[in-house]
C-alpha positions as CSV (number, residue, x, y, z in Angstrom):
1,M,190.3,85.1,286.5
2,A,187.2,83.0,287.0
3,Y,185.4,81.7,283.8
4,S,181.9,80.4,283.4
5,K,181.8,76.8,282.1
6,T,180.6,78.2,278.7
7,A,183.5,80.7,278.5
8,L,186.0,78.2,279.7
9,R,184.9,75.7,277.0
10,Q,185.3,78.3,274.3
11,K,188.7,79.3,275.6
12,L,190.0,75.7,275.8
13,I,188.6,74.7,272.4
14,K,190.4,77.7,270.8
15,L,193.6,76.8,272.7
16,R,193.4,73.2,271.5
17,Q,192.8,74.2,267.9
18,E,196.1,76.1,267.8
19,F,198.2,72.9,268.1
20,S,200.2,71.9,265.0
21,V,199.5,68.5,263.4
22,D,203.1,67.5,264.3
23,F,202.5,68.4,268.0
24,R,199.2,66.5,268.1
25,K,200.8,63.4,266.7
26,R,203.8,63.4,269.1
27,A,201.5,64.2,272.1
28,A,199.1,61.3,271.3
29,E,202.0,58.9,271.0
30,A,203.7,60.1,274.2
31,A,200.4,59.9,276.2
32,A,199.9,56.3,275.0
33,E,203.5,55.3,276.0
34,I,203.0,56.9,279.4
35,F,199.7,55.0,280.0
36,L,201.3,51.8,278.9
37,K,203.6,52.0,281.9
38,T,200.9,52.4,284.5
39,P,199.2,49.7,286.6
40,H,195.9,50.9,285.3
41,F,197.0,49.5,281.9
42,S,198.9,46.4,283.0
43,N,196.3,45.2,285.6
44,H,193.2,45.4,283.4
45,Q,191.7,43.8,280.3
46,H,188.5,45.7,279.4
47,F,188.9,49.4,278.4
48,A,186.3,51.8,277.2
49,C,187.8,54.5,275.0
50,Y,186.4,56.8,272.3
51,H,187.0,57.8,268.7
52,A,188.6,61.3,268.8
53,Q,187.1,64.1,266.8
54,K,188.2,67.6,265.8
55,S,190.9,68.9,268.0
56,E,190.7,66.2,270.7
57,M,193.9,64.3,271.4
58,D,194.1,61.4,268.9
59,T,193.1,58.1,270.6
60,A,194.5,55.9,267.9
61,P,197.9,55.3,269.5
62,L,196.3,54.5,272.9
63,I,193.8,52.1,271.2
64,N,196.7,50.4,269.3
65,K,198.4,49.8,272.6
66,I,195.3,48.1,274.0
67,W,195.0,45.9,270.9
68,G,198.8,45.2,270.9
69,A,198.6,43.9,274.5
70,K,195.7,41.6,273.5
71,K,193.3,43.5,275.7
72,Q,189.7,44.5,274.8
73,C,188.7,47.9,273.6
74,Y,185.1,49.3,273.6
75,L,183.7,52.5,272.1
76,P,180.6,54.4,273.3
77,V,177.3,54.3,271.4
78,I,174.6,56.8,272.1
79,N,171.1,55.3,272.5
80,T,168.2,56.4,270.3
81,P,166.2,58.0,271.7
82,P,169.0,59.0,274.1
83,N,168.6,58.2,277.8
84,K,172.0,59.7,278.6
85,V,173.4,56.2,279.6
86,L,176.0,55.2,277.0
87,Q,176.4,51.7,275.7
88,F,179.9,50.4,275.0
89,V,180.5,48.0,272.1
90,H,183.5,45.9,271.1
91,Y,186.0,47.7,268.8
92,E,188.5,45.8,266.8
93,P,190.8,46.8,263.9
94,H,188.3,45.6,261.3
95,S,185.2,47.1,262.9
96,Q,183.1,49.3,260.7
97,L,182.2,52.8,262.0
98,K,179.4,55.2,261.3
99,K,178.8,58.8,262.5
100,N,176.0,59.4,265.1
101,D,173.9,62.5,265.4
102,H,176.8,64.3,267.1
103,K,179.1,63.5,264.2
104,I,181.1,61.0,266.4
105,F,182.1,57.7,265.0
106,E,180.5,54.6,266.6
107,P,181.0,50.9,265.7
108,I,178.2,49.3,263.6
109,A,176.5,46.2,264.9
110,S,179.1,45.0,267.4
111,Q,179.0,43.1,270.7
112,E,178.0,45.1,273.7
113,I,179.7,44.8,277.0
114,S,177.8,45.2,280.3
115,L,178.8,48.3,282.1
116,H,179.6,46.2,285.1
117,N,182.4,44.4,283.2
118,L,184.2,47.5,282.2
119,E,187.4,48.1,284.3
120,V,188.7,51.4,282.9
121,I,186.7,54.2,281.2
122,I,188.8,56.8,279.3
123,A,186.8,59.9,278.5
124,P,187.4,62.9,276.3
125,L,187.5,66.3,278.0
126,L,188.0,70.0,277.4
127,G,189.6,70.8,280.7
128,F,190.4,69.3,284.1
129,D,191.7,70.4,287.5
130,L,193.8,68.7,290.1
131,Q,190.7,68.1,292.3
132,G,189.5,65.6,289.7
133,N,186.8,67.9,288.1
134,R,186.3,67.3,284.4
135,L,184.9,69.8,281.9
136,G,183.3,68.1,278.9
137,M,181.0,69.4,276.2
138,G,178.1,69.8,278.6
139,L,175.9,66.9,277.3
140,G,176.3,64.8,280.4
141,Y,176.7,61.4,278.9
142,Y,179.6,60.2,281.0
143,D,178.3,61.6,284.2
144,H,174.9,59.9,283.6
145,T,176.5,56.6,282.6
146,L,178.8,56.5,285.6
147,S,176.0,57.5,288.0
148,Y,173.9,54.7,286.6
149,L,176.8,52.2,287.0
150,Y,177.6,53.2,290.5
151,E,174.0,53.0,291.6
152,Q,173.7,49.5,290.1
153,N,177.1,48.1,291.1
154,K,179.3,48.5,294.2
155,K,182.4,47.9,292.2
156,K,183.9,51.2,291.0
157,C,185.5,51.2,287.6
158,I,188.5,53.5,287.0
159,Y,187.5,56.8,285.3
160,L,190.3,58.5,283.4
161,G,190.6,61.5,281.1
162,L,192.9,61.9,278.1
163,A,194.1,65.4,277.5
164,Y,196.9,67.7,276.6
165,A,198.8,68.9,279.7
166,I,197.8,72.5,278.9
167,Q,194.2,71.6,279.4
168,C,194.8,71.6,283.2
169,V,193.2,74.7,284.7
170,D,193.2,76.1,288.2
171,R,189.6,75.2,289.1
172,I,186.5,73.9,287.5
173,Q,183.2,74.6,289.3
174,A,181.7,71.1,290.0
175,D,178.0,70.5,289.8
176,I,176.3,68.0,292.2
177,W,175.9,65.5,289.4
178,D,179.5,65.6,288.2
179,I,181.6,62.4,288.7
180,P,185.2,63.1,289.5
181,L,188.1,61.6,287.5
182,D,190.5,59.1,289.0
183,G,193.3,60.3,286.8
184,V,194.3,62.0,283.6
185,I,196.7,60.8,280.9
186,T,198.7,63.6,279.2
187,E,201.7,63.7,276.9
188,Q,203.8,64.7,279.9
189,Q,202.7,62.4,282.7
190,F,200.0,60.3,284.2
191,I,198.2,62.5,286.9
192,C,196.7,60.4,289.7
193,L,193.7,62.1,291.2
194,S,192.4,59.3,293.6
195,R,193.6,56.3,295.5
196,L,192.6,53.8,292.9
């Protein structure tokens, strides 16, 4: 059955909300352990992640792995007024956070990293398919940010999603502005979607 993006979002949000607290915790820890064993983790130092909200997979275990390996973690900050290009600022264990207009936590007054220096961007998602298509909330921040980065810089960073395995769907209809994922980290495996 083919779903519109709006219907698919609603279906996947409902599915994700049904997970137990225990399953969420175990899945997040398993996904972090899986990512730790990939070359995408071992070969890089600068990681953009995000602060999970609502039913998104918890990013805390993954961020703790980044910190534990003495690597650098950055969280997105939405510009005001928004121009759809995210800034990424340094995130450490003692960093103070505040909620933005979308109720997402952002670091307060922290050091920004140039987009050109990011090596791996890990993004939230509602769904993905094995062609690398990502279904987000429809606001377009990651697609705009990556489009801007690739226009300015010939070096391509690694673009990954973090998701529960069940969020994989048969097919997501891609729009012309959508940037494909290079891989997805799940609680079952790392799914490589490109040659990076």
